[in-house]
MDAnalysis code that builds the backbone (N, CA, C; Angstrom):
import MDAnalysis as mda
import numpy as np

u = mda.Universe.empty(600, n_residues=200, atom_resindex=np.repeat(np.arange(200), 3), trajectory=True)
u.add_TopologyAttr("name", ["N", "CA", "C"] * 200)
u.add_TopologyAttr("resid", np.arange(1, 201))
u.add_TopologyAttr("resname", ["MET", "SER", "THR", "LEU", "PRO", "GLN", "VAL", "ASP", "PRO", "ARG", "ILE", "ILE", "SER", "LEU", "HIS", "LYS", "LYS", "GLY", "ASN", "ASP", "ALA", "PHE", "GLY", "THR", "ALA", "LYS", "VAL", "PHE", "GLU", "ARG", "ARG", "VAL", "ALA", "SER", "PHE", "ARG", "ARG", "LYS", "ILE", "GLN", "LEU", "LEU", "THR", "PHE", "ALA", "GLY", "LEU", "ALA", "ILE", "PRO", "SER", "ILE", "VAL", "GLY", "GLY", "ILE", "PHE", "LEU", "ALA", "ASN", "VAL", "LEU", "ASN", "LYS", "PRO", "GLU", "TYR", "GLN", "LYS", "GLY", "LEU", "LEU", "ASP", "LEU", "ALA", "GLY", "ILE", "LEU", "ALA", "ALA", "ILE", "GLN", "ILE", "PRO", "PHE", "ALA", "ILE", "TRP", "SER", "LEU", "VAL", "ALA", "ASN", "TRP", "PRO", "ASP", "ARG", "LEU", "GLU", "ASN", "ALA", "LEU", "SER", "ALA", "ALA", "SER", "LYS", "ASN", "HIS", "ARG", "LEU", "SER", "ASP", "ASP", "MET", "LYS", "GLU", "LEU", "ALA", "MET", "SER", "ALA", "ALA", "VAL", "ALA", "LEU", "PRO", "ALA", "ASP", "PHE", "ASP", "VAL", "ARG", "TYR", "ALA", "GLU", "LEU", "LYS", "THR", "ARG", "ASP", "ASP", "ASN", "GLN", "ILE", "GLU", "ALA", "ASP", "THR", "ARG", "GLU", "SER", "LEU", "SER", "ALA", "ARG", "GLU", "THR", "PHE", "LEU", "VAL", "HIS", "ARG", "PHE", "ALA", "LEU", "MET", "GLN", "PHE", "GLY", "LEU", "ILE", "CYS", "ASP", "THR", "CYS", "LYS", "THR", "ARG", "PRO", "LEU", "SER", "ILE", "LYS", "ILE", "PRO", "TYR", "PHE", "LYS", "LYS", "HIS", "CYS", "GLU", "THR", "CYS", "GLY", "GLY", "PRO", "LEU", "PRO"])
u.atoms.positions = np.array([
    [48.693, 105.743, -3.948],
    [48.207, 104.584, -4.715],
    [48.907, 103.325, -4.214],
    [48.113, 102.312, -3.798],
    [48.711, 101.094, -3.258],
    [49.199, 100.203, -4.398],
    [50.240, 99.441, -4.134],
    [50.788, 98.509, -5.114],
    [50.677, 97.092, -4.562],
    [50.537, 96.147, -5.479],
    [50.446, 94.755, -5.075],
    [51.797, 94.281, -4.552],
    [51.800, 93.450, -3.520],
    [53.073, 92.948, -2.993],
    [53.785, 92.091, -4.041],
    [55.071, 92.247, -4.104],
    [55.856, 91.506, -5.094],
    [56.035, 90.061, -4.631],
    [55.797, 89.128, -5.543],
    [55.943, 87.709, -5.221],
    [57.411, 87.318, -5.348],
    [57.892, 86.619, -4.349],
    [59.275, 86.136, -4.371],
    [59.462, 85.261, -5.617],
    [60.433, 85.573, -6.466],
    [60.620, 84.791, -7.704],
    [60.887, 83.315, -7.439],
    [61.380, 82.994, -6.259],
    [61.629, 81.581, -5.943],
    [60.317, 80.810, -5.812],
    [59.263, 81.487, -5.368],
    [57.956, 80.823, -5.279],
    [57.435, 80.511, -6.678],
    [57.587, 81.468, -7.589],
    [57.185, 81.246, -8.987],
    [57.981, 80.083, -9.582],
    [59.286, 80.066, -9.264],
    [60.145, 78.988, -9.758],
    [59.702, 77.635, -9.228],
    [59.307, 77.587, -7.968],
    [58.843, 76.325, -7.381],
    [57.603, 75.809, -8.100],
    [56.665, 76.705, -8.398],
    [55.458, 76.293, -9.121],
    [55.807, 75.752, -10.508],
    [56.677, 76.462, -11.237],
    [57.031, 76.039, -12.590],
    [57.775, 74.703, -12.581],
    [58.743, 74.596, -11.679],
    [59.511, 73.345, -11.606],
    [58.636, 72.191, -11.115],
    [57.706, 72.512, -10.200],
    [56.772, 71.485, -9.746],
    [55.884, 70.997, -10.873],
    [55.453, 71.912, -11.735],
    [54.653, 71.536, -12.915],
    [55.441, 70.610, -13.831],
    [56.692, 70.985, -14.083],
    [57.537, 70.181, -14.965],
    [57.778, 68.790, -14.382],
    [58.005, 68.736, -13.074],
    [58.244, 67.436, -12.430],
    [57.008, 66.555, -12.524],
    [55.822, 67.152, -12.357],
    [54.585, 66.386, -12.477],
    [54.446, 65.823, -13.895],
    [54.626, 66.683, -14.909],
    [54.512, 66.235, -16.299],
    [55.512, 65.142, -16.631],
    [56.729, 65.288, -16.104],
    [57.758, 64.280, -16.352],
    [57.371, 62.955, -15.714],
    [56.816, 63.009, -14.504],
    [56.374, 61.784, -13.828],
    [55.318, 61.058, -14.657],
    [54.363, 61.804, -15.229],
    [53.304, 61.194, -16.032],
    [53.866, 60.543, -17.301],
    [54.881, 61.166, -17.889],
    [55.502, 60.584, -19.085],
    [56.189, 59.266, -18.732],
    [56.889, 59.235, -17.607],
    [57.542, 57.992, -17.204],
    [56.518, 56.931, -16.812],
    [55.356, 57.331, -16.302],
    [54.292, 56.362, -16.028],
    [53.822, 55.708, -17.327],
    [53.758, 56.486, -18.409],
    [53.402, 55.911, -19.717],
    [54.469, 54.910, -20.164],
    [55.724, 55.222, -19.918],
    [56.788, 54.288, -20.262],
    [56.652, 52.988, -19.460],
    [56.348, 53.132, -18.182],
    [56.168, 51.952, -17.329],
    [55.095, 51.038, -17.926],
    [53.955, 51.612, -18.291],
    [52.860, 50.820, -18.863],
    [53.293, 50.147, -20.166],
    [54.047, 50.866, -20.996],
    [54.494, 50.323, -22.279],
    [55.462, 49.162, -22.083],
    [56.462, 49.345, -21.207],
    [57.438, 48.277, -20.971],
    [56.778, 47.056, -20.344],
    [55.816, 47.274, -19.442],
    [55.130, 46.141, -18.815],
    [54.357, 45.328, -19.844],
    [53.680, 46.015, -20.769],
    [52.936, 45.301, -21.814],
    [53.882, 44.456, -22.663],
    [54.998, 45.031, -23.040],
    [55.960, 44.315, -23.886],
    [56.532, 43.097, -23.161],
    [56.904, 43.279, -21.899],
    [57.481, 42.174, -21.131],
    [56.445, 41.087, -20.893],
    [55.196, 41.474, -20.645],
    [54.129, 40.482, -20.454],
    [53.895, 39.676, -21.726],
    [53.914, 40.351, -22.880],
    [53.731, 39.652, -24.148],
    [54.866, 38.666, -24.384],
    [56.093, 39.112, -24.092],
    [57.254, 38.243, -24.276],
    [57.188, 37.043, -23.328],
    [56.774, 37.286, -22.091],
    [56.644, 36.200, -21.117],
    [55.569, 35.213, -21.537],
    [54.436, 35.735, -22.039],
    [53.355, 34.868, -22.499],
    [53.833, 33.958, -23.633],
    [54.522, 34.553, -24.607],
    [55.011, 33.755, -25.739],
    [55.997, 32.701, -25.258],
    [56.844, 33.072, -24.277],
    [57.822, 32.131, -23.750],
    [57.186, 30.955, -23.035],
    [56.024, 31.179, -22.423],
    [55.318, 30.089, -21.750],
    [54.419, 29.317, -22.702],
    [53.848, 30.011, -23.674],
    [52.893, 29.372, -24.577],
    [53.564, 28.390, -25.523],
    [54.748, 28.747, -26.029],
    [55.399, 27.890, -27.022],
    [55.725, 26.506, -26.452],
    [56.352, 26.401, -25.265],
    [56.577, 25.053, -24.708],
    [55.275, 24.280, -24.486],
    [54.206, 25.016, -24.086],
    [52.918, 24.341, -23.873],
    [52.397, 23.758, -25.178],
    [52.548, 24.509, -26.270],
    [52.073, 24.028, -27.567],
    [52.914, 22.847, -28.047],
    [54.226, 22.916, -27.809],
    [55.095, 21.787, -28.180],
    [54.663, 20.535, -27.421],
    [54.316, 20.741, -26.135],
    [53.809, 19.603, -25.364],
    [52.511, 19.078, -25.946],
    [51.662, 19.989, -26.441],
    [50.406, 19.569, -27.076],
    [50.659, 18.784, -28.343],
    [51.675, 19.184, -29.105],
    [52.020, 18.458, -30.328],
    [52.467, 17.033, -29.988],
    [53.296, 16.927, -28.952],
    [53.766, 15.607, -28.525],
    [52.591, 14.735, -28.088],
    [51.657, 15.352, -27.329],
    [50.496, 14.604, -26.853],
    [49.614, 14.169, -28.021],
    [49.488, 15.037, -29.050],
    [48.690, 14.683, -30.228],
    [49.285, 13.472, -30.929],
    [50.614, 13.384, -30.965],
    [51.266, 12.230, -31.570],
    [50.985, 10.970, -30.767],
    [51.078, 11.138, -29.424],
    [50.849, 9.981, -28.557],
    [49.427, 9.466, -28.715],
    [48.464, 10.419, -28.797],
    [47.059, 10.041, -28.907],
    [46.636, 9.749, -30.344],
    [47.623, 9.882, -31.271],
    [47.352, 9.608, -32.693],
    [46.241, 10.507, -33.228],
    [46.415, 11.830, -33.004],
    [45.449, 12.837, -33.463],
    [46.147, 13.811, -34.421],
    [46.480, 13.371, -35.623],
    [47.241, 14.221, -36.547],
    [46.503, 15.491, -36.936],
    [45.175, 15.491, -36.861],
    [44.413, 16.685, -37.257],
    [44.696, 17.848, -36.298],
    [45.053, 17.537, -35.042],
    [45.393, 18.585, -34.076],
    [46.830, 19.078, -34.268],
    [47.672, 18.184, -34.771],
    [49.098, 18.480, -34.843],
    [49.384, 19.658, -35.771],
    [48.738, 19.689, -36.944],
    [49.025, 20.773, -37.896],
    [48.636, 22.134, -37.327],
    [47.461, 22.208, -36.702],
    [47.033, 23.477, -36.125],
    [47.977, 23.950, -35.030],
    [48.424, 23.008, -34.202],
    [49.357, 23.360, -33.126],
    [50.705, 23.793, -33.682],
    [51.154, 23.132, -34.743],
    [52.423, 23.528, -35.365],
    [52.342, 24.935, -35.932],
    [51.213, 25.238, -36.580],
    [51.029, 26.585, -37.135],
    [51.040, 27.642, -36.024],
    [50.324, 27.346, -34.936],
    [50.269, 28.294, -33.818],
    [51.629, 28.475, -33.182],
    [52.370, 27.388, -33.021],
    [53.718, 27.472, -32.441],
    [54.632, 28.316, -33.332],
    [54.478, 28.137, -34.647],
    [55.299, 28.925, -35.567],
    [55.003, 30.409, -35.475],
    [53.709, 30.753, -35.357],
    [53.322, 32.164, -35.234],
    [53.888, 32.774, -33.956],
    [53.734, 32.048, -32.841],
    [54.240, 32.563, -31.561],
    [55.761, 32.684, -31.564],
    [56.429, 31.719, -32.183],
    [57.891, 31.788, -32.262],
    [58.327, 32.988, -33.094],
    [57.567, 33.241, -34.177],
    [57.888, 34.403, -35.026],
    [57.726, 35.711, -34.257],
    [56.808, 35.724, -33.284],
    [56.635, 36.909, -32.445],
    [57.708, 36.969, -31.362],
    [57.962, 35.805, -30.733],
    [58.848, 35.791, -29.567],
    [60.291, 36.111, -29.916],
    [60.794, 35.537, -30.984],
    [62.228, 35.674, -31.269],
    [62.623, 37.135, -31.522],
    [61.923, 37.871, -32.425],
    [62.297, 39.290, -32.591],
    [62.110, 40.101, -31.312],
    [61.015, 39.804, -30.562],
    [60.780, 40.525, -29.318],
    [61.873, 40.244, -28.305],
    [62.323, 38.987, -28.224],
    [63.373, 38.627, -27.277],
    [64.675, 39.357, -27.607],
    [64.996, 39.397, -28.901],
    [66.210, 40.114, -29.322],
    [66.076, 41.598, -29.024],
    [64.899, 42.149, -29.354],
    [64.644, 43.575, -29.099],
    [64.746, 43.892, -27.606],
    [64.184, 43.017, -26.775],
    [64.210, 43.271, -25.331],
    [65.628, 43.282, -24.789],
    [66.483, 42.409, -25.352],
    [67.880, 42.373, -24.915],
    [68.626, 43.624, -25.357],
    [68.417, 44.005, -26.615],
    [69.099, 45.185, -27.151],
    [68.625, 46.456, -26.445],
    [67.307, 46.580, -26.258],
    [66.738, 47.789, -25.639],
    [66.775, 47.749, -24.123],
    [67.098, 46.581, -23.544],
    [67.231, 46.446, -22.095],
    [65.935, 46.833, -21.370],
    [64.834, 46.193, -21.751],
    [63.528, 46.539, -21.196],
    [63.440, 46.445, -19.677],
    [63.926, 45.373, -19.038],
    [63.774, 45.291, -17.573],
    [64.429, 46.461, -16.839],
    [65.650, 46.821, -17.237],
    [66.324, 47.937, -16.570],
    [65.617, 49.258, -16.867],
    [65.149, 49.422, -18.088],
    [64.448, 50.661, -18.432],
    [63.111, 50.760, -17.710],
    [62.477, 49.618, -17.476],
    [61.247, 49.609, -16.678],
    [61.540, 50.073, -15.260],
    [62.603, 49.538, -14.659],
    [62.967, 49.938, -13.289],
    [63.321, 51.424, -13.236],
    [64.051, 51.905, -14.241],
    [64.419, 53.326, -14.279],
    [63.183, 54.216, -14.399],
    [62.225, 53.783, -15.224],
    [61.004, 54.568, -15.405],
    [60.170, 54.584, -14.127],
    [60.088, 53.448, -13.437],
    [59.372, 53.392, -12.158],
    [59.991, 54.350, -11.147],
    [61.320, 54.324, -11.063],
    [62.019, 55.194, -10.122],
    [61.833, 56.668, -10.478],
    [61.946, 56.990, -11.774],
    [61.814, 58.382, -12.211],
    [60.407, 58.908, -11.959],
    [59.396, 58.083, -12.217],
    [58.013, 58.509, -11.984],
    [57.782, 58.802, -10.512],
    [58.257, 57.906, -9.650],
    [58.071, 58.084, -8.204],
    [58.802, 59.325, -7.694],
    [60.048, 59.481, -8.094],
    [60.850, 60.610, -7.604],
    [60.304, 61.944, -8.109],
    [59.859, 61.979, -9.364],
    [59.318, 63.236, -9.896],
    [57.995, 63.599, -9.238],
    [57.170, 62.612, -8.931],
    [55.923, 62.899, -8.217],
    [56.214, 63.481, -6.834],
    [57.151, 62.874, -6.118],
    [57.495, 63.386, -4.787],
    [58.082, 64.785, -4.877],
    [58.923, 64.994, -5.874],
    [59.535, 66.306, -6.058],
    [58.474, 67.354, -6.362],
    [57.530, 67.032, -7.228],
    [56.460, 67.967, -7.561],
    [55.626, 68.298, -6.327],
    [55.270, 67.273, -5.565],
    [54.465, 67.498, -4.358],
    [55.205, 68.377, -3.353],
    [56.487, 68.108, -3.161],
    [57.265, 68.882, -2.183],
    [57.419, 70.339, -2.620],
    [57.621, 70.548, -3.929],
    [57.757, 71.911, -4.434],
    [56.443, 72.677, -4.309],
    [55.344, 72.021, -4.663],
    [54.037, 72.675, -4.555],
    [53.708, 72.999, -3.091],
    [54.036, 72.087, -2.210],
    [53.756, 72.300, -0.796],
    [54.516, 73.509, -0.258],
    [55.814, 73.596, -0.584],
    [56.613, 74.728, -0.110],
    [56.132, 76.025, -0.743],
    [55.781, 75.993, -2.033],
    [55.311, 77.201, -2.708],
    [54.008, 77.692, -2.092],
    [53.103, 76.784, -1.771],
    [51.823, 77.164, -1.185],
    [51.997, 77.748, 0.212],
    [52.861, 77.131, 1.016],
    [53.078, 77.648, 2.373],
    [53.802, 78.989, 2.342],
    [54.693, 79.168, 1.370],
    [55.445, 80.419, 1.278],
    [54.607, 81.549, 0.701],
    [53.488, 81.215, 0.048],
    [52.634, 82.256, -0.528],
    [52.001, 83.105, 0.565],
    [51.813, 82.508, 1.735],
    [51.252, 83.241, 2.874],
    [52.351, 84.002, 3.592],
    [53.384, 83.301, 3.962],
    [54.551, 83.914, 4.617],
    [55.711, 82.955, 4.479],
    [56.892, 83.485, 4.184],
    [58.054, 82.616, 4.005],
    [58.362, 81.891, 5.312],
    [58.399, 80.562, 5.282],
    [58.777, 79.826, 6.492],
    [60.197, 80.182, 6.916],
    [60.489, 79.994, 8.182],
    [61.821, 80.336, 8.700],
    [62.916, 79.535, 8.004],
    [62.568, 78.299, 7.601],
    [63.569, 77.438, 6.965],
    [63.423, 77.424, 5.438],
    [62.794, 78.461, 4.883],
    [62.518, 78.476, 3.447],
    [63.799, 78.369, 2.629],
    [64.815, 79.148, 2.966],
    [66.055, 79.147, 2.184],
    [66.679, 77.752, 2.129],
    [66.684, 77.078, 3.280],
    [67.294, 75.748, 3.344],
    [66.479, 74.754, 2.512],
    [65.155, 74.783, 2.672],
    [64.294, 73.845, 1.943],
    [64.316, 74.123, 0.444],
    [64.364, 75.399, 0.072],
    [64.418, 75.752, -1.351],
    [65.718, 75.238, -1.965],
    [66.838, 75.451, -1.265],
    [68.134, 74.994, -1.779],
    [68.160, 73.470, -1.912],
    [67.556, 72.780, -0.954],
    [67.510, 71.320, -1.005],
    [66.676, 70.845, -2.194],
    [65.517, 71.483, -2.393],
    [64.663, 71.102, -3.518],
    [65.323, 71.403, -4.856],
    [66.024, 72.514, -4.931],
    [66.713, 72.870, -6.175],
    [67.787, 71.826, -6.509],
    [68.509, 71.383, -5.483],
    [69.525, 70.358, -5.701],
    [68.890, 69.051, -6.162],
    [67.794, 68.659, -5.505],
    [67.076, 67.441, -5.913],
    [66.576, 67.556, -7.348],
    [66.058, 68.736, -7.693],
    [65.530, 68.941, -9.041],
    [66.647, 68.870, -10.071],
    [67.761, 69.510, -9.794],
    [68.900, 69.466, -10.726],
    [69.374, 68.028, -10.944],
    [69.462, 67.272, -9.849],
    [69.915, 65.877, -9.954],
    [68.905, 65.028, -10.724],
    [67.612, 65.294, -10.496],
    [66.587, 64.508, -11.182],
    [66.547, 64.830, -12.668],
    [66.708, 66.098, -13.002],
    [66.751, 66.483, -14.415],
    [67.914, 65.783, -15.116],
    [69.052, 65.728, -14.441],
    [70.221, 65.058, -15.014],
    [69.940, 63.567, -15.223],
    [69.297, 62.938, -14.225],
    [68.959, 61.515, -14.350],
    [67.938, 61.290, -15.460],
    [66.941, 62.161, -15.547],
    [65.911, 62.019, -16.580],
    [66.501, 62.209, -17.976],
    [67.457, 63.104, -18.083],
    [68.101, 63.362, -19.377],
    [68.806, 62.109, -19.886],
    [69.378, 61.332, -18.967],
    [70.054, 60.092, -19.361],
    [69.074, 59.068, -19.924],
    [67.788, 59.230, -19.613],
    [66.775, 58.320, -20.132],
    [66.287, 58.725, -21.526],
    [66.795, 59.839, -22.037],
    [66.559, 60.262, -23.427],
    [65.079, 60.377, -23.777],
    [64.418, 61.384, -23.212],
    [63.034, 61.655, -23.602],
    [62.998, 62.086, -25.063],
    [62.041, 61.553, -25.792],
    [61.882, 61.935, -27.194],
    [61.250, 63.325, -27.278],
    [61.244, 63.891, -28.480],
    [60.618, 65.200, -28.677],
    [59.129, 65.123, -28.331],
    [58.500, 64.025, -28.717],
    [57.064, 63.859, -28.429],
    [56.829, 63.762, -26.917],
    [57.695, 63.060, -26.209],
    [57.558, 62.958, -24.758],
    [57.773, 64.311, -24.092],
    [58.664, 65.120, -24.644],
    [58.881, 66.464, -24.098],
    [57.616, 67.309, -24.241],
    [56.944, 67.187, -25.384],
    [55.652, 67.860, -25.547],
    [54.661, 67.384, -24.483],
    [54.642, 66.072, -24.256],
    [53.695, 65.503, -23.297],
    [53.951, 65.988, -21.876],
    [55.218, 66.204, -21.537],
    [55.536, 66.761, -20.214],
    [54.757, 68.048, -19.991],
    [54.798, 68.933, -20.986],
    [54.102, 70.220, -20.874],
    [52.584, 70.036, -20.898],
    [52.095, 69.144, -21.759],
    [50.649, 68.973, -21.873],
    [50.058, 68.392, -20.581],
    [50.727, 67.420, -20.011],
    [50.244, 66.852, -18.755],
    [50.169, 67.923, -17.663],
    [51.211, 68.750, -17.575],
    [51.241, 69.793, -16.546],
    [50.167, 70.848, -16.794],
    [50.038, 71.276, -18.037],
    [49.045, 72.305, -18.364],
    [47.634, 71.816, -18.069],
    [47.357, 70.571, -18.413],
    [46.017, 70.032, -18.187],
    [45.747, 69.812, -16.702],
    [46.738, 69.314, -15.976],
    [46.550, 69.028, -14.557],
    [46.260, 70.291, -13.745],
    [46.985, 71.361, -14.063],
    [46.892, 72.579, -13.261],
    [46.077, 73.689, -13.938],
    [45.412, 73.353, -15.062],
    [44.540, 74.311, -15.730],
    [45.265, 75.534, -16.240],
    [46.446, 75.338, -16.815],
    [47.286, 76.456, -17.246],
    [47.221, 76.653, -18.760],
    [47.663, 77.820, -19.190],
    [47.734, 78.168, -20.607],
    [49.192, 78.125, -21.049],
    [49.427, 77.536, -22.213],
    [50.786, 77.442, -22.741],
    [51.350, 78.835, -23.004],
    [52.569, 79.084, -22.550],
    [53.198, 80.394, -22.735],
    [53.455, 80.703, -24.209],
    [53.605, 79.654, -25.019],
    [53.965, 79.866, -26.429],
    [52.743, 80.055, -27.320],
    [51.805, 79.106, -27.276],
    [50.653, 79.180, -28.190],
    [49.412, 79.802, -27.549],
    [49.511, 80.103, -26.244],
    [48.422, 80.808, -25.527],
    [47.102, 80.042, -25.548],
    [47.187, 78.704, -25.515],
    [45.983, 77.887, -25.447],
    [46.070, 76.940, -24.248],
    [44.908, 76.484, -23.799],
    [44.843, 75.502, -22.720],
    [44.471, 74.159, -23.337],
    [45.354, 73.175, -23.285],
    [45.058, 71.895, -23.938],
    [43.879, 71.181, -23.284],
    [43.043, 70.585, -24.106],
    [41.887, 69.829, -23.629],
    [42.079, 68.327, -23.822],
    [43.149, 67.966, -24.517],
    [43.431, 66.555, -24.781],
    [44.941, 66.350, -24.730],
    [45.340, 65.144, -24.353],
    [46.757, 64.830, -24.297],
    [47.312, 64.517, -25.686],
    [46.423, 64.315, -26.675],
    [46.856, 63.925, -28.013],
    [47.640, 65.040, -28.696],
    [48.656, 64.625, -29.442],
    [49.486, 65.564, -30.207],
    [49.310, 65.237, -31.685],
    [49.005, 66.217, -32.522],
    [48.795, 65.935, -33.947],
    [50.087, 65.482, -34.619],
    [49.954, 64.498, -35.502],
    [51.137, 63.985, -36.199],
    [51.487, 64.818, -37.430],
    [50.482, 65.246, -38.162],
    [50.752, 65.852, -39.456],
    [50.449, 67.345, -39.510],
    [49.746, 67.871, -38.505],
    [49.457, 69.291, -38.502],
    [50.592, 70.079, -37.882],
    [50.605, 71.386, -38.148],
    [51.555, 72.257, -37.470],
    [51.223, 72.262, -35.991],
    [52.255, 72.227, -35.143],
    [51.992, 72.193, -33.712],
    [52.912, 73.135, -32.953],
    [52.482, 73.477, -31.740],
    [53.242, 74.375, -30.875],
    [54.581, 73.750, -30.525],
    [55.634, 74.545, -30.548],
    [56.974, 74.029, -30.271],
    [57.198, 73.756, -28.791],
    [56.260, 74.173, -27.929],
    [56.397, 73.922, -26.496],
    [55.515, 72.785, -26.021],
    [54.196, 72.878, -26.282],
    [53.268, 71.866, -25.780],
    [52.835, 70.860, -26.843],
    [53.186, 71.101, -28.097],
    [52.820, 70.176, -29.158],
    [51.393, 70.296, -29.635],
    [50.645, 71.279, -29.118],
    [49.263, 71.443, -29.503],
    [49.109, 71.917, -30.931],
    [47.954, 71.638, -31.542],
    [47.732, 72.041, -32.951],
    [47.689, 73.554, -33.109],
    [48.235, 74.023, -34.197],
    [48.198, 75.452, -34.515],
    [47.279, 75.673, -35.705],
    [46.647, 76.835, -35.783],
    [45.754, 77.140, -36.916],
    [46.517, 77.210, -38.224],
])
């Protein structure tokens, strides 16, 4: 009776770690989009308020008091938005976190691609330099995980890491045995402790 050839466990590990790296990259891409929106809003308010103040001054010069009140109200609204956002951006350090998220997304994508490439080539026959390349990728992965941990992924983001990977590669969650069809995670329903998917 013939038996199926045993798959090198390192190849399985490469696929799993590559999946995780891909999901992590997608989560950091979401962070990039979020930080960019916040910084753009803050920049807009910072430019708009001086422009409105200039409009108020011009209304005085042109003796148009009916314009002045509307401009004052608008300036007050924008200032009310800008000041808390400016303080928040300083406390949360948005520019540095944006740069960190950009770097993490790029590095995790490259890591995922390199792991998948080596796993696919090794599925046919182990390359002569497989041990060296595997050890190098493992070191890169360990270092990247450590760097990503310093960025403090939330519990919800950890769920998203798994959901992005499962959806991208058409996989079934090991815990809830389902294949996610949406990236959304339920807020109030019971959910899987691994992928965050809804449970019956």
